[in-house]
Each structure stands twice: as structure tokens, then as C-alpha cells.
N, C-alpha and C positions, 0 to 999 in steps of 0.2 A: 552498284553500277559498275559495269566493265569499262575500263579506259584503255586506250591504246598503249599507254606508257605508264610504268609504275611511278609512284611518288619519288621525288628526288629531294635532296636537302634544299631547304628554302633559304633564300637570302632576302634582305630587305629590299623594298621598292622605294628608293630614296628620292621620291618626288612628291610635291604638294600641288594643290590647286587653290588659288586665291581669287575669288570673284572680283570683278572690276565694275560690272554694271550691265545695264541693258543697252544694246545697240540698235535694236529694231523691234518695233511693235506695229500692230495693225494700223493702217492709215485710215482715219475716220472718213467715211464716205466712199471708200474704195471698195466696190462690190467684189473684186477678186480677193480681198483680204477680210471679208466680213466675219470669218470664223478663225482668223489668226494667221500669224506667220511663225514658222518654227523649223527646227531640225535642218540646218543648212549644210551644204557643201561649200568648199572654198577652192579658189584657183588663182594663181598669179598669171596675169595676162602678158602678152609679148610687149605691152607698153609699160611694164614695170609696176602696174597697179594691181592691188589685191581685190578680187571680186568675191562676193557672197552670193550663193545660190539657195535662197530660202524656199521651203515649201510654203506656198501661199494658199489659203483655203477659202473658197467662196461658199455661199449658202448651199446647204445640202451636202456638206462635206465633199465638195469637188476640189481636188488639189491640182495645182500647177507648180512648175518650177520656174522661179524668176531669177533675174540677175540684178545685182546692185554693186556699186563701187563702195569699197570700205574706206571710210574717212579715218585717216590716221593722224593723230596729233601727238607730237613729242614721243613718237615711237609706240603709241598705244592706240588700238582701234577704239573709236568712240561713237561712230554713227555710220549711216549708209546713205548713199545717193541712189534712189531707185532708177532702173534703166528699162528693162523689158522682160517679157516672158520668153523663156528658151524652150520649154517643153509644156505641152498641154495634153490632156487625154484624148488624142485624136485617132489613135489606132484601135482596131477592134479588140485587141487583147488588153486595152487599157480602160475599158468601160464595159459595164453590164447594163441590163435593162433598168436597174434601179441604183446603180452605183457607178462611180468613175473617179479616176485620180492617177496622177503620177506623183509619188510621194517620197520623202526622206532621202534626198540624194546624198551619196557619199562620192567624193571626187579624189582621185589619186593621179598624180603625174607619174606614169609608169616609164621610168628612165630608159630601159632597154628598147622601148618602142617609140619614145619621143612623143607621146600623146597623152592627153588628159582622158582618163577613163571614169565615166560617171555610172555608178550603179544606182538603181532606184527601184521602188516598188510600184508595179503596175496593178492597180486595183480593178481587176477585170472580172469576167463572168464567173470565175472560180475563186474569187477572193484575191488576197495579196500574193503576187508572183514576182520574182525578181527579173529585172530587165537591164539593158546596158546601152549607153550612148557614148560616143567619143568626140573629141574636138582637138584641133591643133591650135586654134586661136582663142579659145574660151568664149567665143561669141556664138558661133554656129555649131550645133551639136547634131551629130548624125546617129540615129538609132541603128543599133545592130540587132535588136530584137530581144525576145525573152532569153534568159539564161537557162541552159539545159544541163542536167546532171547525168553523166554516163552511168549506165546500169552497173551495179556492183553486186554480184551474186552473194558475197559474204554478208551483205546487209539484210538480205532476204526481204527487200522492199524496193520500190522505185521512188527516189527522192523527188521526182517531178510531180508526184501525186499530192505533195504536201505544201502548204504555205511556207515561205522562206523569206526572212528579212535580215536586216543588218549586214548586208554584204558589202565588203570593202576589200580592195586590192592592196597588196604590199607594193611599195614604190620601186623596189629593186628585185632582181632575180634572186631566188633563194634555193638552197639545196632541196630537191624533191625527195620522196621516200627512197628512191634509188641512188641518191647522192648527186644526180646531175642537175645543173642549173635549170630552173623552171620558174614560171610565174605562180604566185599563190594568192589566195583570197580567204577571208573569213566569212562564214555564213551561219545562219541560225534557223534550222528547220523547226517546225512546230507540228507535233504529232497528233494533236487533237482533231478528229474528223467529225465531231458532233455537229459542227456548223453546216456540213454538207449532208451527212447521213445521221439524223438524230438517233442516239443510242449506240452509235458506232464506237465512241470512246477513242482511246489512244492506241495506236499500233506502233510500237517502237522497233528500231532495228534489232537484228539478232545480236545477243550479247549485252544489250542495254535495257535495264529494267526500270529506269527512272524516266518518266515522260516529261519532266520539266525542260523547257527550251534551254539549250546549251550552245556553246560556241564550238563550231566545227571549222576545219580547214579543208580546202580543196585546191586542186592544181590545174593550171592551163598550160598546154604545150607551148613553150617559148618559141621554138622554131616555126611552128605552124602559125602562131600569131604574128611573127615577124613577116611571114609571107602574105598573110591575109588577116586583117584585124577581126574579121568575123569569127575566127577561131577562139576569140576571147569569150564567146558565149558558151563554150563547151567545157564543163568542169569535170575533172576526173579525180579518182582516188580520194574521195572525201572520208574524213573520220573525225570523231569528236575529240577535242583537246581540253575543254574545260566545262565542267558542269557547275551548277550552283553549289556553293560550299560554305560561304560565310552567311551570317544572319541577315545582312543587307541584300543578299542574293537569294533568299529562301524560295521565292516563287519562280524566278528565271533570271538569266543573264543574256547579254547580247553585245556584239562588238560595237564600237563607236567610230572614231576617226581612223584614217589610214594608220597602220603601224608606224611608229617613229623609231628610227635607229638611234640608240643611245649607247654609251660605253658598256652598259650591262647586258645589252641584247636588244630585242625588239620590244619597245614599250607599247602596251595596249591599254588605252583608256576606254573602259567599257561601262555599260550601265548594269546595275543590279536592281532587282525588283523584289520588294517584300510586301507582305500584307495580302490583299485579296488576289485570288488567282482566277481570272475570268476564263470562260470557255472560248475556244477558237481565237479569233482576232478581235473580239469586242474590246472597247475601251476598258482599261483596268481601273474603274472607279473604286476607290478605297485602297489602292495600292500606293506605294511610295517608291519613286524612281530616284536612285542616287548614282553617283559616278565613282567607280573604283579603278584599279589599275593592276596589270600583271605584266610580267616579263617573260618573253619567249626566247629560246636559245637561237643564236645566229646560225649554228651549224645544223640545226634541225628545229624549225619553228613549230613542230608538233609538241615540243617539250616545254612545259611550263616550269619556269625557274622560281617564280615568286608571285605572290598575290597579296594585295592589301587586306588585312583582316578587318579594317574599318573603311568606310567610304572616304574619298578625298573631298567630295562636295555633296552636300545634302540640301534639300529645299528649305530655305529660310526666309527669303525676301517675299514681299507681296506678290511679285510677278511669278515667283516659283511655286507659291502656295495656292494661288487662285487663278483659274483660267478654264479653258475647255476641258482639260484634265488636270486637276490640281495636284500639288505635291510631287512635282516632276522637275528634275534636271536631267537632260538627255544629251550627252556629248556626241557631236557628229563631225567635227573638223578640228585640225591642229595646223597652225601656220607659224613660221618664224618671221619675226619683224625686228630688224636691227639687233639681232643676236638674242632676242627673247622669244619664247614660245607662248602662244595664246590658244586656248581651247574655246571654240564656239559651240554653244549648246542651246537646245530648246528649253524654254521655261514654261511649264504648265500647258504645253501644246498651244501657246498663244503668242509668245514673244521669243526673242533671241538674246542671249546673254553672252558675255565673254569673261573668261577667267585666265589668269596667268599660271602656266605650268613651270615649276622651278624645282631645282634640287634642294634637299634639306639643308645642305651646307652652304647655300648661297645667301 
């Protein structure tokens, strides 16, 4: 596989994850949660409360994005108080003739813009496509539409033709490829086209001969987004930064929560998948989803400084081993509460758990 940057000396990733428990499961008798609650985003409201934005799944795999207040006791998130639904698959590009959904929100407070940016997957007529909504109060979310990828001749393909998931923005401006401050996001293209054209197989970008889904970075014009938030939907200068490398990532990897600035760089808590490798975007029954981490350089987030050779969190509890898709921990949000960091994650595509993120030396 061709990568944009050569290997660099690796340093340790001095962080651990310690599970604390389940904070949300499907509510019995609630038709909107008949097939589970999972993979949430999070955001701090102007009232000082922390809110959870779970993907809730009704019968027929129809997903919505809800809002719930996180109940914190003695500095630890322990439960939620359900509130309302903030996004449903109401737009034409969020549903097809036999499918519908707004799925897997990732939320970043983008400091240069002073706005919460939610990326999510719209399960529309051509499968999973990324989309974007914004909010200033964490209550009302305004759709900006599908995310578009600018054409890059050097890739010899159009990224807009392919499903793309696990999209999440950095919270701060970062140096772009030209060194100027810009906004950045992680994304995860999927090259398999068999779901749309049987027998088509995978068509990878020029210079990349490994079709396993990998983590890419892309950039959004900061000045344009400052003038008009709709510019957030145009992603330019995409390139792959991390492919499956470790045993727990052998099938694919993808981004998780918003990158967290730590003394060592940008900490990325990601998921790695081993075992069965399904076609297209089918559920990966027989696979094992675990959580790992990597560090990206502050002066150039395309540069991977370190990766965990073993996962930080693996499915072990009943809620992680059994559910709609068993054997899954799927991190999607990180928040700081009273000086401690907590990772919120999907459990077997059915419930939501929380784990504490801490340094080795604490």
C-alpha cells in the first residue's frame, strides 16, 4: 500500500480505557428504540449540562438521532434522561424505497466557528452517505446537506461515488498541507461497489492497492466556513493517513470521537475490526470490533506518530457480546467532566457504555 508519508519513529500511546458500565439501553415499549440505542455523539449545552445524542433504531432498521441529558454523579456519567428526537430521516437523500436512516452522529464543537458540528450517515437511495448539521444551542440542529468531496485528479476516482463513514471534525484549526490554518476532518471511504453493481468489486484510488477501509483526512476552507457555514460540506485535499496494521484491525479501521488534543499530539480513539469481512456495508456478523488509539502530529495531522499494538477496549461484558451485532465496542464521543475524560461507545449495536480515558502514569 502506498501512503502519503513514510514511517516515522514510533512512541508509546500512554493512555488506557477502563469501562465503567452501561448508561443507556433500549427502553421497553418504546417503538423508536425497538432495535436498540447506540453510537452516540455528545455536546455541552449553554446551560452547562452534558447531552448525549444516541442513534435510536426503530423496527425495520430505521434510525433517528435523539437527545438525552447525561446524569452525572460524583463526576461520573451514570445514566441519561431522555428528551426528544433532533433528526429523523425526513429528507429525500436520507431514505430510499426500502431503507431510511440518520445514523451514527459525531459531534465536535469547532472553536474557530463557535458552533457544534454534527456529522452523520444518511442511509439514502445509494446507501450510506455522509451529511452534516450544525447547532449553536445543542437543541435545534440545522441541516447543511450531504458532504461533498472535491475532485482530485491524482486519485483517479471520484470520492462521491463511494460510501463513506466515521466522519468527524477536529475541534481546532490545524495546519493544512500548505501550512496555512484550516479545518480538518477524518473520514473512511469504502471501495467495494458490489452492493450497487454485482461483480464490480473494489476500485481503489491511484497508488493504493489495499481495498480495506482506512482512515483518511480531508480539509475545509476555514475562511469560507467563517463567512458561510455551508462551506463545511465541501471537503478538499483528501488523503489516506492510516490503514489496517495491527491484528485487531485486520479487516478495517475507522475514526471514532473527535480528536483530542493531548501533550503528545492529537489523540485518536478509533475502532479496529478483525474477523469476517462483509461485502459493502452489510452488518459484519462474525467480526470483532475493538477500540484502539493513535497519535497524530500537531504540526501536520497527516503524520501518524504512534499506534497501539493491542486494543485498549475489547468486548467482554454481556451487553458488548450480545445484541443486534454482537462482539462490538464502538467509540464515538469523548468528553471531559471535572478534569477526567470519558469515552462513550456503542455496545453490540444495542446499548451505550462509558469508559474512562486516562494516562498510564495516573
